[in-house]
Residue, then its C-alpha position, 0 to 999 in steps of 0.5 A: m782697562d778702558l782701551e780693552d772695553n772700547a775694543m770689546g765694544l763694552t758699555p761701562e755697565q757691561t764691563d761692571k757685570i764682567l768684573q762682578f762675575q769674575d769676582l764671583t765665579g773666579i774665571e781669570d780669562m775676560s773674554i770667557c766672562r764676556d762670552v758667558l754673560q753675552r750668551h745669557q743676555w747680560d743677566l748676571e744672576v743667570a749667568i753665575q747660576e749657570q756656571l754654578n750648575i756646571r761646577e756642580g756637574r749639572p747640566s745647563v740650559f744648553a743640555t736640554e738639546a737631545r741630539a748630540p753634535p757630530v764629533v770628528h776622530d782625526h786620527i792623525a792629528q790625535q794625540v795619543f798617550t800610553d805607557e807601553q814603550p815600542e820595542v827598539p830593535g838592536g842590530v840585524r836580527g833585532l831589526l828582523r825580528y821587529v819587522v816579522n813582529l810588526v807583520v804579524s801584529m798587523c795581521y792579528n789585529t785585522i783578522s781580530s777586527v774581522l772576526n769581531l765584526l762577523l760576530s757582532f752580526v751573530r751574537h746578541d750584545e744587550r749593550r748595544l740597546v741604550t734605553d736609559p743613558l741618563g740612568d747608566v751615567m747616574g749609576f756609575i757616578n753613585n757607584y764610583t762615589s761610593r768606591y772612591s772619595a776623591h775625584p774631579v766633579f763628575y757631569q751628571g748628564t748623558y754623553a749628549q748633554a756633555l757634548n753640547d754643553a762643552k760646545n756652547e760654553l766653549r770648554f774642554l770635555i774630558v771623557y772617562l771610560h771605566s772598565e772593571s775588568a781592566s787590571e790598571t782601573q783601581n790603582f789609576c782611580r785611587s792614585t791619579l784620578s783622586d790626586p788634588e792637583v788633578i781634581q783641581y786642574i780638571n775641575t778648573h779647565a774642563l768638563f769631566w764626563g765619566c761612564s762604565v764601558d759595562s753599561s750601554e751608554g758607556w759601551r756606546v761611546a767606548q765604540s765611538v772614540g775606538g777605545r782599546r785599553y783602559p782606563l781610557l781618557c779622552v779630551v774633546c773640544l770645539r776645533e775648526h767648528r767641529m767637536t773634535v777628539v784631540a788626544r786620548s790617554e790609554g791605560a794607567c798613569s801617575p798624577l804627574q803624567l796625566l797633569q803633563r799630557l793635559r796641560r799639553v793638550v790644553g796648551d796645544n788647543e786653547p788657540h782653537l777655543a780662543a779663536a771660537r771665542a773671538d769669531r763668536v763675539e764678532r758674530e754677535v757684534t755683526a748681529r747686534l749691529r745688524a739688528a740695530q740697522d734693521e730697527a733703525y730701517a724698521e723706524s725709518l719705514a714706519a715714519d716714511q709709511e705714516k707720512e705717506r698714509r697722512k698724504a694719502a688720507a689728506r688726498e682722500a680728504v680732498a678728493q672726498r670734498e671735491h666729490e661732496d661739492l660736486q654732488r651738492r653743486q649737481q643736486e642745487e642744479r637739479h633743483k634750480q631746473q626742477l624749480v624752473e620747470a615747476r614755475a613754468a608749469m604753474a604759470s601754465r595752469l594760472p587762470v587768465e587775468p580778468g579785465p577791470g570792472a566789478g567784482t575785480v581787484a588789482l593787487l600790488i605785490r612787492l617781492p623780498g628783492g624789491e621787484r613789483l608785481t601787479r595782477r588783477f584777480t576776481l573776488a572769487h579767486t582763492t589765496q592759493d591762487l594769489y600764492d600760485f602767481v607769486f611762485s610762478h615768478p622767476q624772482a619769487p622765493e621757494e618757500f614764502e609768505i604773504t603779509t598785508n601792509f597795515p594792519k599787518r597780517v598773513v594772508a594764509r594759503g588756502v581755499a578761502k576767496l580773496q573777498d573773504v580774506g578782507l583784500k581790496d583794490r589796490d592793496v599792497l601785499f609784501v612776500n616774505d621768504t621764509n627761509a631767509 
């Protein structure tokens, strides 16, 4: 079992779900169990409920599709079963009679088909108008159940829904077309379709859909499958990726004959369904592998994009810092240039330094950097003139205050005269940088 699981690409959890599904549904084929669970994303509860719905004849979730898949009628490969025995010619007269009857039969069938075609354009057949296909099917099932107690589980949906379910479930679909006017119908329903072995075989191996040809839905299906003799059973299955009518059983037959026919048809066509299941599993494995590769690629791409985004953000941050540094340097250069121009303008506006004499004071001014300045002022000069002189010097700070040595006090900038603020000749003043 482990080797088989590895070959099927199953995890231990998936294998356990297959065993539970097999135990609860009674489906012996492991590939069918796996296929059903895979189509339901390995949801065990949903898959089991789906199988119970189908066994009770209720359409599955796939039956919500309105359009039926196209059905192929391969009359050459199709198996046709009937109780009519061909007449075996005996001797020359028998052979001649057989040829004549064959020619007459072909001519009759051809003329009859042409006349029926022409009449179909003239006469109005209400069965052509399919207005309530589900109502036709349910009406037939209710009528059949009231008359015949034992029968296979009828599919409780339209023909299109049954085809969709059979295709998606990869199961056989047996189509039963019922005609009250056919003389063999009642005997076939009472003896053959009510046989326990027939019921068990059909319920186990196929979906069973039925309808009366007297209704619009049944008549339309009969026209599509080419029914000529009733009761009519058709077997439909997926063959070479197309839903194909692989066999027909026309007229009544015994339960043993019907079982032999169904077993033969199922045996001949089961390899096609097995191949379809294997192909579906291969496609799903390929899709999962591709999805995993796409997911890994998406993760790798996202990681590369995130890495590139971080690099771009780092480059942008560096560029922003460089831009800010450049702007700051340019602003500093502009400020320095403006300061130089302001000092030069201030120096040009300073009053002329007076000569020594009465009414003048010589002041010694010490800058923060240790430079010493000496300047003579008149006692009538203001403290603003003193500040302007200091500011005009290239080594003076941009923002400053002037204090005396002892006692220490601040010489305020303004219109006060030097004499009024108590400055005397040879006083030492200190310039303090207020931004330091």
